[in-house]
C-alpha positions in Angstrom: 78.4 91.6 98.9 79.9 89.3 96.2 82.1 92.1 94.9 83.3 92.8 98.4 84.4 89.2 99.0 86.0 88.9 95.6 88.0 92.0 96.3 89.1 90.8 99.7 90.0 87.4 98.4 92.2 89.1 95.7 93.8 91.2 98.4 94.6 88.3 100.7 96.1 86.2 97.9 98.2 89.2 96.6 99.4 89.9 100.2 101.1 86.5 100.5 104.0 87.6 98.3 105.3 90.4 100.5 104.7 88.4 103.6 106.9 85.6 102.3 109.6 88.1 101.2 109.6 90.0 104.5 110.1 86.9 106.6 108.4 85.7 109.8 105.6 87.7 111.3 106.0 89.6 114.6 103.8 87.1 116.4 106.3 84.3 115.7 109.2 86.6 116.9 107.3 87.4 120.0 107.1 83.7 121.0 110.8 83.5 120.8 111.3 86.5 123.0 108.5 85.6 125.5 106.4 88.5 124.2 103.1 88.5 122.3 101.8 91.4 120.3 98.2 92.3 121.2 96.3 94.6 118.9 92.7 95.8 118.9 90.2 98.6 118.8 88.3 100.4 121.6 84.9 102.0 120.9 82.1 103.5 122.9 78.6 102.1 123.1 77.6 103.7 119.8 80.5 102.1 117.9 82.6 105.3 117.6 86.3 104.9 118.1 87.8 106.2 121.4 91.2 107.9 121.4 93.6 108.3 124.4 92.3 105.2 126.1 95.0 103.9 128.5 95.9 100.3 127.9 97.9 98.2 130.2 98.4 94.7 131.7 98.0 94.0 135.4 101.3 93.4 137.1 103.4 94.5 134.1 105.2 97.8 133.6 104.5 100.0 130.6 101.4 100.4 128.5 100.1 102.4 125.6 97.2 104.6 124.4 94.8 104.3 121.5 95.2 106.6 118.5 92.5 108.7 116.9 90.9 105.6 115.3 90.7 103.8 118.6 93.4 101.3 117.7 96.3 100.1 119.9 99.2 97.7 119.8 100.9 96.4 122.9 103.7 93.8 123.6 102.6 91.6 126.5 105.1 89.5 128.4 104.1 85.8 128.6 104.0 84.8 132.3 106.4 82.0 133.2 103.8 80.5 135.5 101.4 79.8 132.7 98.8 82.1 134.2 97.0 84.2 131.6 97.3 88.0 132.2 94.5 90.5 132.3 94.3 93.6 130.0 92.9 96.8 131.7 91.5 99.7 129.7 90.7 103.1 131.3 89.4 106.5 130.1 88.0 109.4 132.0 84.3 109.3 132.0 84.0 105.6 131.2 84.0 102.5 133.3 87.2 100.6 133.4 87.2 97.3 131.4 89.1 94.2 132.3 89.7 91.6 129.6 91.4 88.2 130.3 94.0 87.4 127.6 94.5 84.0 126.0 98.1 84.4 124.7 97.9 81.0 123.0 95.3 82.3 120.6 96.4 85.8 119.5 93.6 87.7 117.8 92.3 91.2 117.1 90.5 92.5 120.2 87.3 94.6 120.1 86.6 96.4 123.3 83.6 98.5 124.1 83.6 101.0 127.0 80.4 102.3 128.6 79.9 105.6 130.2 80.5 105.9 134.0 77.3 107.4 135.5 79.4 108.6 138.5 81.4 110.8 136.1 78.3 112.8 135.0 77.9 114.8 138.1 79.9 117.7 136.9 79.1 118.5 133.2 80.4 121.4 131.2 78.2 122.3 128.2 80.0 123.9 125.3 78.6 125.3 122.0 79.2 123.2 119.0 81.9 124.4 116.7 80.6 124.8 113.1 84.0 123.7 111.9 83.9 120.5 113.9 81.1 118.6 112.2 80.8 118.2 108.4 77.1 117.3 108.8 76.5 121.1 109.1 78.4 122.0 106.0 77.6 121.4 102.3 79.9 119.6 100.0 82.6 119.2 102.6 84.8 116.1 103.1 87.4 115.5 105.8 90.2 113.1 105.0 92.7 111.2 107.2 96.2 112.7 106.7 97.6 109.2 107.1 95.8 108.0 104.0 97.8 110.5 102.0 101.1 108.9 102.9 99.8 105.3 102.3 98.0 106.0 99.0 100.0 104.4 96.1 100.7 107.2 93.5 103.4 108.1 91.1 105.2 110.7 93.3 103.3 110.5 96.6 101.8 113.9 95.8 99.3 115.2 98.3 96.7 116.1 95.7 96.3 112.6 94.5 94.1 111.7 97.4 91.6 114.3 96.1 91.2 112.6 92.7 89.5 109.6 94.5 86.7 112.0 95.6 83.5 112.5 93.5 83.6 115.5 91.2 87.4 115.8 91.3 89.2 115.0 88.0 92.9 114.7 87.1 93.5 112.8 84.0 97.3 113.0 84.3 99.3 111.3 87.0 102.3 113.6 86.3 100.6 116.7 87.4 99.4 118.0 90.8 96.5 120.0 89.2 92.9 118.9 89.4 89.5 120.2 88.2 86.3 120.1 90.2 82.7 119.9 88.9 83.4 121.1 85.4 85.9 123.9 86.3 89.6 124.3 85.6 92.5 124.2 88.0 92.7 128.0 88.2 89.3 128.0 89.9 90.5 126.1 93.1 91.4 127.8 96.3 94.1 126.4 98.6 94.7 127.5 102.1 97.4 126.4 104.6 96.7 127.7 108.1 94.5 130.4 106.7 97.1 131.6 104.2 96.3 131.4 100.5 98.9 129.6 98.4 99.7 129.9 94.7 101.3 127.8 92.0 103.8 128.7 89.2 102.4 130.5 86.1 104.5 129.3 83.2 104.2 125.5 83.6 103.1 124.1 80.2 103.4 120.4 80.5 103.0 118.0 83.4 106.5 116.7 83.1 107.8 120.1 84.1 106.0 120.2 87.4 107.2 119.6 90.9 105.0 118.5 93.8 102.0 120.4 95.1 102.5 123.0 97.8 101.1 120.9 100.7 103.7 118.6 102.5 101.8 115.5 103.8 104.3 115.0 106.7 103.2 118.3 108.3 99.4 117.9 107.8 97.0 117.7 110.8 93.6 118.3 109.2 92.3 118.2 105.7 89.0 119.8 104.7 87.8 119.9 101.1 84.7 121.6 99.7 83.6 121.0 96.1 81.0 123.8 96.0 78.6 126.0 97.9 81.2 127.0 100.6 80.7 129.6 103.2 81.6 133.3 102.8 84.7 132.9 105.1 86.4 131.3 102.1 87.5 133.4 99.1 86.3 134.1 95.6 86.8 131.2 93.1 84.3 129.2 91.1 85.1 125.5 91.9 86.5 124.4 95.2 88.3 125.1 98.5 91.1 123.0 100.0 91.8 124.0 103.6 94.8 122.5 105.4 95.9 122.9 109.0 99.5 122.0 109.9 100.3 120.2 113.1 101.0 121.7 116.6 103.3 119.0 118.0 103.1 117.9 121.6 106.4 116.0 121.7 109.5 115.3 119.6 109.0 113.1 116.5 109.9 112.9 112.9 110.1 110.7 109.8 112.3 110.0 106.8 111.0 108.6 103.5 113.0 107.2 100.6 111.8 105.9 97.2 112.9 105.5 93.6 111.5 108.9 92.7 112.7 111.0 95.7 112.5 111.3 99.4 111.3 113.4 102.3 112.3 114.2 105.9 110.5 116.0 108.6 111.0 116.8 112.3 108.6 118.1 114.9 109.2 119.2 118.5 108.1 121.4 121.3 109.9 123.4 124.0 110.1 122.0 127.6 107.4 124.5 128.7 105.2 123.6 125.8 105.0 127.3 124.7 106.9 126.9 121.4 106.3 124.1 118.9 107.8 123.7 115.4 107.5 121.6 112.3 110.1 121.5 109.5 110.1 119.3 106.4 112.1 119.0 103.2 111.1 117.1 100.0 113.1 116.0 97.0 111.7 114.6 93.7 113.5 113.3 90.7 111.0 112.1 88.0 113.6 110.6 85.7 112.7 107.0 86.5 109.0 107.7 85.6 109.6 109.9 82.6 111.8 107.3 80.9 108.6 105.2 80.6 107.0 107.7 78.3 106.5 106.2 74.9 106.6 109.3 72.6 109.8 111.0 73.8 113.2 109.5 74.7 116.2 111.5 75.7 118.2 112.9 78.5 115.8 113.8 81.3 117.2 115.7 84.3 114.2 117.0 86.3 114.8 117.9 89.9 112.5 119.4 92.5 113.1 120.2 96.2 111.4 122.4 98.7 111.5 123.2 102.4 108.8 124.3 104.8 108.7 125.3 108.4 105.9 126.2 110.7 106.6 127.7 114.2 103.8 128.3 116.7 104.4 130.3 119.9 102.0 130.7 122.9 102.4 134.2 124.1 99.7 134.4 126.7 100.0 134.6 130.5 101.2 131.6 132.5 97.7 130.6 133.6 96.4 130.8 130.0 99.3 130.6 127.5 97.1 130.0 124.5 95.2 133.2 124.9 97.6 134.8 122.4 99.5 132.8 119.9 101.8 133.6 116.9 102.3 131.3 113.9 105.0 131.6 111.3 104.9 129.7 108.0 107.9 129.9 105.6 108.4 127.9 102.4 110.7 127.8 99.4 110.5 125.6 96.3 113.0 125.0 93.5 112.0 123.3 90.3 114.5 122.7 87.5 113.4 120.7 84.4 116.1 120.0 81.8 115.5 117.8 78.8 117.6 116.9 75.7 115.2 115.0 73.5 116.7 112.5 71.1 113.9 110.4 69.5 110.3 109.4 69.8 107.5 107.5 68.1 103.8 107.1 68.4 101.1 104.9 66.7 97.6 106.1 66.0 94.6 105.4 63.9 93.3 107.7 61.1 89.8 108.3 60.1 90.0 105.3 57.6 91.1 103.0 60.5 94.6 102.8 59.0 97.2 102.5 61.8 100.0 105.1 61.2 103.3 105.4 63.0 105.1 108.7 63.6 108.9 108.7 63.9 110.7 111.8 65.3 114.3 112.7 65.6 115.2 115.7 67.8 118.0 118.1 68.2 118.2 120.8 70.9 117.2 121.1 74.5 114.8 122.8 76.8 115.0 124.1 80.3 112.3 125.4 82.7 113.1 126.7 86.1 110.6 127.9 88.7 111.7 129.3 92.1 108.9 130.2 94.5 109.0 131.7 98.0 106.0 132.1 100.3 105.5 133.0 103.9 102.8 134.0 106.3 102.4 135.3 109.8 99.3 134.5 111.9 98.6 136.3 115.1 95.6 135.0 117.2 94.2 136.5 120.4 91.3 135.6 122.6 89.8 138.8 123.9 87.2 136.9 125.9 86.0 133.3 126.0 83.6 134.0 123.1 85.5 136.7 121.1 88.6 135.8 119.1 90.6 137.9 116.7 93.2 137.0 114.0 95.7 138.9 111.9 97.3 137.2 108.9 100.1 138.6 106.7 101.2 136.8 103.6 103.8 137.2 100.9 104.5 135.3 97.6 107.4 135.6 95.2 107.9 133.6 92.0 110.8 133.8 89.6 110.2 131.7 86.4 111.9 131.2 83.1 111.2 129.0 80.1 113.9 128.4 77.5 113.5 126.1 74.6 115.3 125.4 71.3 114.0 122.2 69.8 114.1 121.0 66.2 112.1 117.9 65.3 112.3 116.0 62.0 109.5 113.6 61.5 108.2 111.0 59.1 105.0 109.0 58.8 104.6 105.4 57.9 101.7 103.0 57.6 101.8 100.0 59.9 101.3 96.4 58.5 98.3 95.0 60.5 98.3 91.6 58.7 99.1 89.0 61.3 100.1 86.5 58.6 102.8 88.7 57.2 106.4 88.6 58.2 106.3 92.4 58.6 103.3 92.3 61.0 103.2 95.5 63.1 106.2 96.9 61.2 106.2 100.3 59.4 105.8 100.2 55.6 105.6 102.9 52.9 107.4 105.6 54.9 106.5 109.1 53.6 105.8 112.7 54.3 109.1 113.9 55.8 108.7 117.2 57.7 110.2 119.2 60.5 109.2 121.6 63.2 111.2 124.2 65.2 110.2 125.7 68.5 112.0 128.6 70.2 111.1 130.2 73.6 112.6 132.8 75.8 110.0 133.5 78.5 110.6 135.2 81.8 108.1 136.0 84.6 108.4 137.7 88.0 105.4 137.7 90.3 105.0 139.3 93.7 101.9 139.2 95.9 101.5 140.7 99.4 98.4 140.5 101.6 97.2 141.6 105.0 93.9 140.2 106.5 92.1 140.7 109.8 89.4 138.1 111.0 87.1 137.9 113.9 84.9 135.2 115.5 82.2 136.0 118.1 79.9 133.4 119.8 77.2 135.2 121.8 75.7 132.2 123.5 75.6 128.5 122.6 73.6 128.8 119.4 75.2 131.7 117.4 78.5 132.1 115.7 79.4 135.3 113.9 82.5 135.6 111.6 83.9 138.6 109.7 87.0 139.6 108.0 88.7 142.2 105.8 91.7 141.7 103.5 93.9 143.9 101.2 96.4 142.7 98.7 99.0 144.1 96.3 100.0 142.3 93.2 102.8 143.0 90.7 103.5 140.9 87.6 106.4 141.4 85.1 106.2 139.1 82.1 108.4 138.8 79.0 107.3 136.5 76.3 109.2 135.5 73.1 108.0 132.4 71.3 108.5 131.4 67.7 107.7 128.2 65.8 107.4 127.0 62.3 106.4 123.7 60.5 108.1 122.5 57.3 106.5 119.7 55.2 107.9 120.3 51.7 111.5 121.5 52.2 110.4 125.1 52.6 108.4 127.0 55.2 105.3 128.8 53.9 104.4 131.9 55.8 101.1 130.6 57.1 103.0 127.9 59.0 105.0 130.4 61.0 103.7 131.5 64.4 105.2 134.0 66.7 104.2 135.4 70.2 106.0 138.4 71.6 105.1 140.7 74.4 106.4 142.7 77.4 103.6 143.0 80.0 103.5 144.6 83.4 100.6 144.6 85.8 100.3 146.3 89.2 97.1 146.1 91.1 95.3 146.2 94.4 92.5 144.0 95.7 90.2 144.6 98.7 88.0 141.9 100.1 85.6 141.5 103.0 83.0 139.0 104.4 80.5 138.5 107.2 78.6 135.4 108.1 76.2 134.2 110.8 75.7 130.6 111.8 72.7 129.9 114.0 71.6 126.5 115.4 67.8 126.8 115.2 67.6 123.8 117.4 69.6 120.6 118.1 68.7 119.3 114.6 68.8 122.4 112.3 71.6 124.8 111.4 71.5 127.8 109.1 74.5 129.7 107.8 74.2 132.9 105.7 76.4 135.7 104.8 77.9 137.9 102.1 81.3 138.5 100.6 82.6 141.6 98.7 85.6 142.0 96.4 87.0 145.0 94.6 89.9 145.1 92.1 91.6 148.3 91.0 92.3 147.2 87.4 88.7 146.8 86.2 87.3 148.8 89.1 84.6 146.2 89.6 82.9 145.6 92.9 81.3 142.2 93.3 78.8 141.2 96.0 78.5 137.5 96.8 75.6 136.3 99.0 75.7 132.7 100.2 73.3 130.5 102.3 73.6 127.0 103.7 70.9 125.0 105.6 71.2 121.6 107.1 68.9 119.5 109.2 68.9 116.0 110.9 65.7 114.1 110.7 63.9 113.4 113.9 62.9 109.9 113.1 66.4 108.9 112.0 69.2 110.9 113.7 71.7 109.3 111.4 70.1 110.9 108.3 70.8 114.5 107.4 69.9 116.8 104.5 71.8 119.8 103.2 70.9 122.7 100.9 73.0 125.5 99.6 72.9 128.4 97.2 75.0 131.3 96.5 76.6 133.7 94.0 80.3 133.1 93.4 82.7 135.4 91.6 86.2 134.9 90.3 87.9 138.2 89.7 90.5 137.9 86.9 94.2 137.2 87.8 97.1 137.8 85.4 96.6 134.6 83.3 93.0 135.4 82.4 93.9 139.0 81.3 96.5 138.0 78.8 94.9 138.1 75.3 97.0 136.3 72.7 95.2 137.7 69.7 93.5 134.7 68.3 92.8 136.5 65.0 91.4 134.8 61.9 92.6 131.8 60.0 95.6 132.9 58.0 95.8 133.0 54.2 98.8 131.6 52.4 100.2 135.2 52.2 99.9 135.9 55.9 102.1 135.1 58.9 100.1 134.2 62.0 101.6 136.6 64.6 100.2 136.7 68.1 100.9 139.7 70.3 99.9 139.2 73.9 98.2 142.2 75.4 96.2 142.7 78.6 92.5 143.4 78.7 91.9 145.6 81.7 88.2 145.7 81.0 87.8 142.0 81.8 85.1 141.4 84.4 84.9 138.7 87.1 83.3 135.4 86.0 80.1 134.7 87.9 78.6 131.4 89.0 75.3 130.7 90.7 75.4 127.5 92.7 72.5 125.3 93.7 73.3 122.2 95.8 71.0 119.6 97.5 72.4 116.6 99.3 72.1 114.1 102.0 74.3 112.1 104.4 73.4 108.7 105.9 75.5 107.2 108.7 74.9 103.5 109.2 76.4 100.3 110.5 77.0 97.1 108.6 78.9 94.0 109.6 79.3 95.8 113.0 81.3 98.6 111.5 80.5 102.3 110.7 79.8 103.7 107.2 78.8 107.0 105.7 76.9 107.5 102.4 76.7 110.9 100.8 75.1 112.1 97.6 74.7 115.6 96.1 72.9 117.1 93.1 74.3 120.3 91.9 73.7 122.9 89.2 76.0 125.8 88.3 74.9 128.6 86.0 77.9 130.7 84.8 77.8 134.1 83.1 80.6 136.5 82.0 82.6 133.3 81.3 86.1 133.6 79.9 86.5 130.7 77.5 89.8 128.8 77.4 91.6 126.0 75.7 93.8 123.4 77.4 97.2 122.3 76.0 98.5 119.6 78.4 98.4 121.7 81.6 98.6 125.1 80.0 95.4 127.2 80.0 95.0 129.7 77.1 92.3 132.1 77.9 90.4 134.2 75.3 90.6 137.2 77.6 86.9 138.1 76.8 83.7 137.7 78.8 81.9 136.4 75.7 80.4 133.2 76.9 77.8 131.7 79.3 77.9 128.1 80.6 76.4 125.6 82.9 77.5 122.5 84.9 75.2 119.9 86.3 75.8 116.6 87.9 75.5 114.0 90.7 78.3 113.1 93.2 78.0 110.1 95.4 80.4 108.5 97.9 80.3 105.7 100.4 83.1 105.4 102.9 83.7 103.2 106.0 85.4 100.1 107.3 84.8 97.6 104.5 87.7 95.9 106.2 87.7 96.2 110.0 90.0 98.8 111.3 90.8 100.6 108.0 88.8 103.2 106.1 88.1 102.8 102.3 85.7 104.6 100.0 84.1 104.4 96.6 83.2 107.6 94.6 81.1 108.3 91.5 80.7 111.5 89.7 78.3 112.2 86.7 78.8 115.6 85.0 77.8 117.6 82.0 79.2 121.1 81.4 78.7 123.2 78.2 79.3 126.7 77.1 77.8 129.1 74.5 80.2 131.6 73.1 78.1 134.6 72.2 78.7 136.2 68.8 81.5 133.8 68.0 82.0 134.3 64.2 84.5 132.4 62.1 86.0 134.0 59.0 87.6 131.9 56.2 89.2 132.7 52.9 88.8 130.1 50.1 91.2 129.4 47.3 89.5 132.0 45.0 90.1 134.7 47.6 86.4 134.9 48.6 85.7 135.6 52.3 83.3 133.2 53.9 81.9 133.5 57.4 79.4 131.8 59.6 78.3 132.1 63.2 78.7 129.2 65.7 75.6 129.0 67.8 74.4 126.9 70.7 76.1 125.1 73.5 79.2 123.1 73.0 81.2 120.9 75.4 83.7 122.7 77.6 87.3 121.4 77.8 86.6 119.9 81.3 83.4 118.0 80.2 84.2 114.6 81.6 80.8 112.8 81.7 81.7 110.1 84.2 84.4 109.8 86.9 84.8 106.8 89.2 87.4 106.5 92.0 88.3 103.9 94.6 90.6 104.0 97.5 90.6 100.5 99.2 92.6 99.2 102.0 92.9 95.7 103.4 95.0 93.9 106.0 95.8 90.4 107.2 93.2 89.4 109.8 95.7 88.3 112.4 98.5 90.7 111.5 97.3 94.3 110.7 100.9 95.4 110.2 100.6 93.9 106.7 98.3 95.9 104.4 97.3 96.2 100.8 96.1 99.3 99.0 94.3 100.0 95.7 94.0 103.4 94.1 91.7 103.2 91.0 90.6 106.1 88.8 88.4 105.9 85.7 87.2 108.8 83.6 85.5 109.1 80.2 87.1 111.1 77.4 87.5 114.8 77.1 86.9 116.9 74.0 90.0 118.0 72.0 90.2 119.7 68.6 93.0 120.7 66.3 94.4 124.3 66.6 93.3 127.0 64.1 90.0 125.2 63.6 87.6 127.0 65.9 84.6 125.5 64.2 85.5 122.1 65.6 86.2 123.3 69.2 84.2 121.3 71.7 82.7 119.1 69.1 85.3 116.3 68.7 86.0 113.6 71.3 89.5 112.4 70.4 90.8 111.2 73.7 90.2 107.7 75.0 89.0 107.1 78.5 91.4 107.6 81.4 91.9 104.5 83.5 94.6 103.8 86.0 95.1 101.3 88.8 97.9 101.6 91.3 98.5 98.8 93.8 100.5 99.0 97.0 101.6 96.6 99.7 103.2 97.5 103.0 104.6 96.0 106.1 105.2 97.9 109.4 108.1 96.7 111.5 107.8 97.9 115.1 111.2 98.6 116.6 110.2 100.1 119.9 107.2 99.4 122.2 105.1 102.5 122.5 104.7 101.8 126.2 108.4 101.9 126.9 110.5 104.9 127.6 111.7 106.2 124.3 114.6 108.6 123.8 114.3 111.5 121.4 115.4 110.5 117.9 115.1 106.7 118.7 113.7 104.8 115.7 110.1 103.8 116.4 109.1 101.8 113.3 109.8 101.1 109.7 107.1 101.2 107.0 108.2 99.1 103.9 106.1 99.5 100.8 106.0 98.0 97.3 104.0 99.9 94.7 103.0 98.7 91.2 101.9 101.8 89.4 99.6 101.6 86.3 99.3 97.9 86.9 97.1 97.5 83.8 99.7 99.3 81.6 96.9 101.5 80.2 97.9 103.8 77.3 96.4 106.9 78.8 96.5 110.1 76.6 97.5 113.5 78.0 96.6 115.3 74.8 97.5 115.5 71.1 100.2 117.0 68.9 99.1 118.0 65.5 101.3 117.5 62.4 100.7 118.2 58.7 101.8 116.4 55.6 102.7 118.1 52.3 99.1 118.2 51.3 98.1 120.1 54.4 96.4 117.1 56.0 96.4 117.2 59.8 97.2 114.2 61.9 96.3 114.1 65.7 99.2 112.2 67.3 98.5 111.1 70.9 100.9 112.0 73.7 100.9 109.0 76.1 101.4 109.1 79.8 103.6 106.9 81.9 103.6 103.1 81.5 103.7 100.4 84.2 106.5 101.1 86.8 107.4 99.6 90.1 108.3 101.8 93.1 109.8 100.9 96.5 109.2 103.1 99.5 110.6 103.1 103.0 109.3 105.3 105.8 111.3 105.5 109.1 109.4 107.1 112.0 111.1 108.2 115.2 
């Protein structure tokens, strides 16, 4: 309770600044124009918000309807006679409500509608849809798409809303990747309208990335599962993100502009409502943010733009046009990252607590370009009222290249830490001049085509049967040519030269299928069980994945439910896992470390056994709804393919030589901590470890003797973040909800990192600091057109003005480490810091 009031007090004080800057509030303006803005919320007797409630004033033209949160805003004309008007609310099935208005005391209205007993004479009973209630599914969260647009984040990326959920981790604000419950970002499934989407292959650092695939302007529904999902979803180990794009009912659109880019979208429907379409474009230029990076300065020129369109056509007969429908999704994305580094520096502490500063001078440039094209065709048909079929065709094409010629000369110096000295915090005793050269000429072409048929049968009100079959063809062409060397003594010894060369081609076919049955045992209990199969032509492995979910609502407390799930989940290898970059042994002074990438066609699918137990409690406090969820999970993994992380690049061992486990607790409480807006607090506790079977390390000492030992036992995995805490909090002025404040807070403990070429230290060293980031946002909505009045297509409806302070604490978060050596062969771990505090302005125009 005390924390809540402190937070609200801080919000109210901080909101005063933008209110003063933005001028008088709409209420004051309304008095000058003889209009008063009335806002409020309409709920049913159980406190649930009611949408599409008709709101009007007796004797006045116009009106409005409530949105999906039950909220409304209406400009009421002040009567010249001084008589107070009456607000009338109506909705089918509910008794009309008449509320006298006192326009001299404008306030937030709270209206409750009761059921009309006369409307219950004709009742149609329908079966519950197992997609419509998260209480029947395990580890599933549904999010409001509007929160994605309002969440303060570096680039307004869709995936940043996920990092505020328990079990989801992204310790880098520059990337759209995320990990879930101890996995890596290759283990996450993403669907848009049932079509699986992919990301570029060659991205190595977060600075090179564009935005995530999903365009927030086009989203209608968000469903995220962090484990134990049903057989209808595919074969991965960590999570599923399922997105549904809108089906517009009228013309509308928006345009967004900020200091890091902009977006625009339009949506419309044909006069006969048979054809609807969405189209959106996005542009991102990260120069403003990248210039805040501490360790590298130079000429940044990163640009990203993409376009997406979704068209839906109702092809059925006139009396039932939705019986047959056809959806078409087309996308393209262009990402061009160019950088001419000039200089950089970083300070760090050594093992003796001596602060050392690294100075770097650069020459050269790097350019990375990724062009991806993706499309899908979705044909749906209702054969009968309880039998539906779906045919989905998808295609993906990615052309990528990575060119780099960078020479870096560096020097190390100790830093004077004596505050009494004139040279306090200045470098002294500069030493150890060295250099490094990196060369890359990498090209990749990836093509994927899929065809899938699905069915859904509901034989009665208690049963739902789903099935599907899918076939896909993949072709990858990869040319790698990388070379690097380090010089610390005016010459380059052979053992400091590394080279990676390969020319790889992979063509393969995949076949998948699933069947599942959901049965409502009674009004309180639901059981879902099924199986999924996958076959890949490269390793000729057939995997069978049984999965079971069970949920029940307690009889004594209908607001309390429990969920259980278990299942066997496989992840057949894709191209990245197959590529073996011959790790070899630690080189002797007479050897050159040469890595030749080859494919391992014998690589098997990774396997994970999920056990999940959770509960959900829905309750009311302060007269407002809340939901508390908690889940315990344990995942036991076999045939694991170990990997290392370098920024956002995953380097797999290409061997099934490990077993692992992940265990943890995820909790989340969400609700209206401030009336009318949803916020949530999330906490995730995790431990994940792996045991590399038969991992032997061979060394050669100065006398030429060969030494070896075997590393045994479980070590920390690269994603072992023990604690993760996230907050998304919203607040608004009590008498003016058009002025809001937002907080996006993420905290995570450190991850294990270890120097390269030292496998004996892998997973044993925690070099990184904790990740902590607070982004603040303030917004003001200026309504330009009363929603109850006739509005022409394209007419501006409102302006959303936002001020964001990103990384308000100016935390020095670490993305990873670069490792440099002095002339004595001593290795220094130099931190690569993420973005500093920056201020962003955003404007959203809706029409």
